[in-house]
C-alpha positions as CSV (number, residue, x, y, z in Angstrom):
1,M,28.1,-87.5,-14.5
2,A,27.0,-85.1,-17.2
3,A,23.4,-84.2,-17.4
4,V,21.5,-85.6,-20.4
5,E,20.3,-82.7,-22.6
6,K,17.1,-83.0,-24.7
7,P,17.6,-82.4,-28.4
8,V,16.8,-78.8,-29.3
9,G,14.9,-79.9,-32.4
10,S,12.5,-82.1,-30.5
11,A,11.8,-79.3,-28.0
12,R,11.0,-76.9,-30.8
13,S,8.7,-79.4,-32.5
14,S,6.9,-80.0,-29.2
15,G,6.4,-76.3,-28.7
16,A,5.1,-75.9,-32.3
17,I,2.6,-78.7,-31.7
18,F,1.4,-77.1,-28.5
19,L,0.9,-73.8,-30.2
20,K,-1.1,-75.4,-33.0
21,I,-3.3,-77.2,-30.6
22,T,-3.9,-74.0,-28.6
23,A,-4.7,-72.1,-31.7
24,W,-7.2,-74.7,-33.0
25,F,-8.8,-74.8,-29.5
26,G,-9.2,-71.0,-29.7
27,F,-10.7,-71.1,-33.2
28,L,-13.2,-73.8,-32.1
29,F,-14.1,-71.8,-29.0
30,L,-14.8,-68.7,-31.1
31,L,-16.8,-70.7,-33.7
32,M,-18.8,-72.7,-31.2
33,P,-21.8,-70.2,-31.1
34,S,-22.0,-70.4,-34.9
35,F,-22.0,-74.1,-34.8
36,I,-25.0,-73.9,-32.4
37,V,-27.0,-71.1,-34.1
38,L,-26.8,-72.5,-37.7
39,P,-28.6,-75.8,-36.9
40,M,-31.1,-73.9,-34.7
41,S,-32.0,-71.7,-37.7
42,F,-33.5,-74.7,-39.5
43,G,-35.4,-75.9,-36.4
44,N,-38.7,-75.5,-34.6
45,Q,-41.0,-72.7,-35.6
46,Y,-42.2,-72.2,-32.0
47,E,-39.1,-72.2,-29.9
48,M,-35.3,-72.2,-30.2
49,V,-34.1,-75.7,-29.4
50,F,-30.6,-77.2,-29.8
51,P,-30.4,-79.8,-31.2
52,P,-33.5,-79.1,-33.3
53,D,-36.2,-81.8,-33.3
54,S,-37.1,-81.1,-36.9
55,F,-35.6,-79.3,-39.9
56,S,-37.4,-76.8,-42.1
57,T,-36.9,-73.4,-43.7
58,Y,-39.9,-71.9,-41.9
59,L,-37.8,-69.3,-39.9
60,Y,-36.1,-68.1,-43.0
61,E,-39.5,-67.7,-44.7
62,Q,-40.7,-65.7,-41.8
63,F,-37.6,-63.4,-42.0
64,F,-37.8,-62.8,-45.7
65,F,-41.6,-62.4,-45.9
66,Q,-42.3,-60.4,-42.8
67,S,-42.2,-56.7,-43.5
68,N,-40.9,-55.6,-40.1
69,W,-37.8,-57.7,-40.4
70,M,-37.1,-56.8,-44.0
71,D,-37.6,-53.0,-43.4
72,A,-35.0,-53.2,-40.7
73,T,-32.6,-55.1,-43.0
74,F,-33.0,-52.6,-45.8
75,L,-32.4,-49.7,-43.5
76,S,-29.2,-51.4,-42.2
77,F,-28.0,-51.9,-45.7
78,R,-28.7,-48.3,-46.7
79,V,-27.0,-46.9,-43.6
80,A,-24.0,-49.3,-44.0
81,I,-23.5,-48.5,-47.7
82,S,-23.8,-44.7,-47.2
83,S,-21.6,-44.6,-44.1
84,T,-19.0,-46.7,-45.8
85,I,-18.8,-44.4,-48.8
86,L,-18.5,-41.3,-46.5
87,A,-15.9,-43.1,-44.4
88,L,-13.8,-43.8,-47.5
89,V,-14.2,-40.2,-48.7
90,L,-13.1,-38.8,-45.3
91,G,-10.7,-41.5,-44.2
92,V,-8.4,-42.0,-47.2
93,P,-7.4,-38.3,-47.5
94,A,-7.0,-38.1,-43.7
95,A,-4.7,-41.2,-43.8
96,Y,-2.7,-39.6,-46.7
97,S,-2.3,-36.4,-44.7
98,I,-1.0,-38.3,-41.6
99,V,1.4,-40.6,-43.5
100,R,2.7,-38.2,-46.2
101,G,2.2,-34.8,-44.6
102,T,4.8,-32.8,-42.7
103,Y,3.2,-30.2,-40.4
104,P,3.3,-29.4,-36.7
105,G,0.9,-31.3,-34.5
106,K,0.4,-34.2,-36.9
107,R,0.6,-36.7,-34.1
108,Y,-2.2,-34.9,-32.2
109,V,-4.3,-34.8,-35.3
110,A,-3.8,-38.6,-35.7
111,M,-4.8,-39.2,-32.1
112,F,-7.9,-37.0,-32.5
113,L,-9.0,-38.9,-35.6
114,M,-8.4,-42.2,-33.9
115,S,-10.2,-41.2,-30.7
116,P,-13.5,-43.0,-31.5
117,I,-11.6,-46.3,-31.3
118,L,-10.4,-45.5,-27.8
119,V,-13.5,-44.0,-26.3
120,P,-16.1,-46.5,-24.9
121,I,-18.9,-47.0,-27.4
122,I,-21.6,-46.1,-24.9
123,V,-20.0,-42.7,-24.3
124,I,-19.9,-42.0,-28.1
125,A,-23.5,-43.0,-28.4
126,L,-24.6,-40.7,-25.6
127,G,-22.6,-37.8,-26.9
128,L,-24.0,-38.3,-30.4
129,Y,-27.5,-38.5,-29.1
130,L,-27.2,-35.2,-27.2
131,Y,-25.5,-33.4,-30.1
132,F,-27.9,-34.8,-32.8
133,A,-30.9,-33.9,-30.5
134,S,-29.8,-30.3,-30.7
135,L,-29.6,-30.5,-34.5
136,G,-33.0,-32.3,-34.7
137,I,-31.8,-35.4,-36.5
138,V,-32.3,-38.0,-33.8
139,G,-34.6,-40.7,-35.2
140,T,-33.7,-39.9,-38.8
141,E,-31.8,-42.0,-41.4
142,I,-29.4,-39.2,-42.1
143,G,-28.6,-39.1,-38.3
144,L,-27.8,-42.8,-38.4
145,I,-25.6,-42.4,-41.4
146,F,-23.6,-39.5,-39.9
147,A,-23.2,-41.4,-36.6
148,H,-22.0,-44.6,-38.3
149,T,-19.7,-42.6,-40.5
150,M,-18.0,-41.1,-37.4
151,F,-17.7,-44.6,-35.9
152,T,-16.3,-46.4,-39.0
153,T,-14.0,-43.7,-40.3
154,P,-11.1,-44.4,-37.9
155,F,-10.9,-48.0,-39.1
156,V,-10.7,-46.8,-42.7
157,I,-7.9,-44.5,-41.7
158,V,-6.0,-47.4,-40.0
159,T,-6.2,-49.7,-43.1
160,S,-5.4,-46.8,-45.5
161,M,-2.3,-45.8,-43.4
162,A,-1.1,-49.4,-43.4
163,G,-1.5,-49.5,-47.2
164,L,0.2,-46.1,-47.8
165,R,3.3,-47.3,-45.9
166,H,3.6,-50.1,-48.5
167,V,3.3,-47.7,-51.4
168,D,6.6,-46.8,-52.9
169,Q,6.9,-43.0,-52.4
170,S,9.5,-42.7,-55.2
171,L,6.6,-43.3,-57.7
172,E,4.9,-40.2,-56.3
173,T,8.1,-38.3,-56.5
174,A,8.6,-39.4,-60.1
175,A,5.2,-38.2,-61.0
176,T,5.8,-34.8,-59.4
177,I,9.1,-34.5,-61.2
178,M,7.4,-35.2,-64.5
179,G,5.0,-32.3,-63.9
180,A,2.0,-33.8,-62.1
181,G,0.4,-31.7,-59.4
182,V,-0.4,-32.9,-55.9
183,M,-4.0,-33.7,-56.7
184,Q,-3.1,-35.4,-60.0
185,T,-0.5,-37.5,-58.3
186,F,-2.9,-38.5,-55.6
187,F,-5.7,-39.6,-58.0
188,K,-3.5,-41.0,-60.8
189,V,-0.7,-42.7,-58.8
190,T,-1.5,-43.1,-55.1
191,L,-5.2,-44.2,-55.2
192,P,-4.7,-47.0,-57.8
193,L,-1.9,-48.4,-55.6
194,L,-4.0,-48.0,-52.5
195,K,-7.0,-49.9,-53.9
196,P,-6.5,-53.1,-51.9
197,A,-6.3,-51.3,-48.6
198,M,-9.3,-49.1,-49.5
199,F,-11.3,-52.2,-50.5
200,A,-10.5,-54.0,-47.2
201,G,-11.2,-50.9,-45.2
202,G,-14.5,-50.3,-47.0
203,L,-15.6,-53.9,-46.4
204,F,-14.8,-53.8,-42.7
205,A,-16.5,-50.4,-42.3
206,F,-19.6,-51.8,-44.0
207,L,-19.6,-54.8,-41.7
208,M,-19.1,-52.8,-38.5
209,S,-21.8,-50.3,-39.5
210,F,-24.2,-53.2,-40.4
211,D,-23.6,-55.0,-37.1
212,E,-23.5,-51.9,-34.8
213,V,-26.2,-51.8,-32.2
214,V,-25.3,-49.3,-29.4
215,I,-25.1,-46.1,-31.4
216,A,-28.1,-47.2,-33.5
217,Y,-30.1,-47.9,-30.3
218,F,-29.6,-44.3,-29.2
219,I,-30.0,-42.6,-32.6
220,A,-32.7,-44.7,-34.2
221,D,-36.4,-44.2,-33.8
222,T,-38.8,-46.9,-32.6
223,G,-40.4,-46.9,-36.0
224,R,-37.0,-46.8,-37.8
225,M,-34.8,-49.5,-36.4
226,T,-31.7,-51.2,-37.9
227,L,-31.6,-54.9,-37.9
228,P,-29.3,-55.3,-34.8
229,V,-31.6,-53.0,-32.8
230,K,-34.6,-54.9,-34.0
231,M,-32.9,-58.1,-32.8
232,F,-32.1,-56.5,-29.4
233,N,-35.7,-55.4,-28.9
234,S,-36.9,-58.8,-29.9
235,I,-34.8,-60.4,-27.3
236,Q,-36.1,-58.0,-24.7
237,W,-39.8,-58.3,-25.4
238,E,-40.2,-61.6,-27.3
239,I,-37.8,-64.4,-27.8
240,S,-38.7,-65.0,-31.5
241,P,-37.2,-68.2,-33.1
242,V,-36.6,-66.0,-36.2
243,L,-33.6,-64.6,-34.3
244,A,-31.8,-67.9,-35.0
245,A,-32.3,-67.4,-38.8
246,V,-31.2,-63.7,-38.6
247,S,-28.1,-64.7,-36.6
248,A,-27.2,-67.4,-39.1
249,L,-27.5,-64.9,-42.0
250,L,-25.4,-62.3,-40.2
251,T,-22.7,-65.0,-39.5
252,V,-22.6,-65.9,-43.2
253,L,-22.4,-62.2,-44.2
254,S,-19.5,-61.6,-41.8
255,L,-17.7,-64.7,-43.2
256,V,-18.2,-63.6,-46.8
257,V,-16.9,-60.1,-46.1
258,C,-13.8,-61.4,-44.3
259,V,-13.1,-63.9,-47.1
260,L,-13.5,-61.2,-49.8
261,A,-11.2,-58.8,-48.0
262,A,-8.5,-61.4,-47.4
263,S,-8.7,-62.8,-51.0
264,F,-8.6,-59.3,-52.5
265,Q,-5.5,-58.3,-50.5
266,K,-3.8,-61.5,-51.3
267,K,-4.5,-61.2,-55.0
268,S,-3.3,-57.6,-55.1
């Protein structure tokens, strides 16, 4: 008697349904902390409780009107914006050199530029601390900017390299044939076509700098702390309910940055 075979179409549909269920389960698992933190940020002013026994905006008022929290927030914004600009200035030309350049040792140059992604963050933080201490810039804002620039530049390079591989090189060749120099071709032809990748890389660099805590913990001073370091110290010494409001705001900021990056790339 011949064995009864299951239809191929039904097996594929069952596999697709299983993959969808698994994906949604993964999404919910990743979003579960946010689902807990957001209600807590509108809760009790004395302790963090879930579910909250009352709802108010007291914790947000404490965050926005207490100078120590706002000073840390403004410092994080200044460092993130400055390091993002420097990462774009350094990362985009580096990506162009790797993708378009033809010179010996290019692979090793690329590996060297990508090394901050591969090295453990605690090793990077310790190395930067020892090096910046010899320069006398530990505990300064410029030290934080330089450290975060080194940390975020590889991610700008990665996104720029991906964007350059989708730029039609024949357009650059045509500009060269028509008399444009290398720099003119780069600024007038390549950069306009690379704007989506630069925008996405800049947004992610900003977000990573704003949320970074390990390097900032080593480089920052006790009187000049970024917002993540301020949160970490608050967890160590005092469990302030304001942390719930800060966490909720950071979650919203991350969501806005990701949506902006995705929508800009799709539109372009």
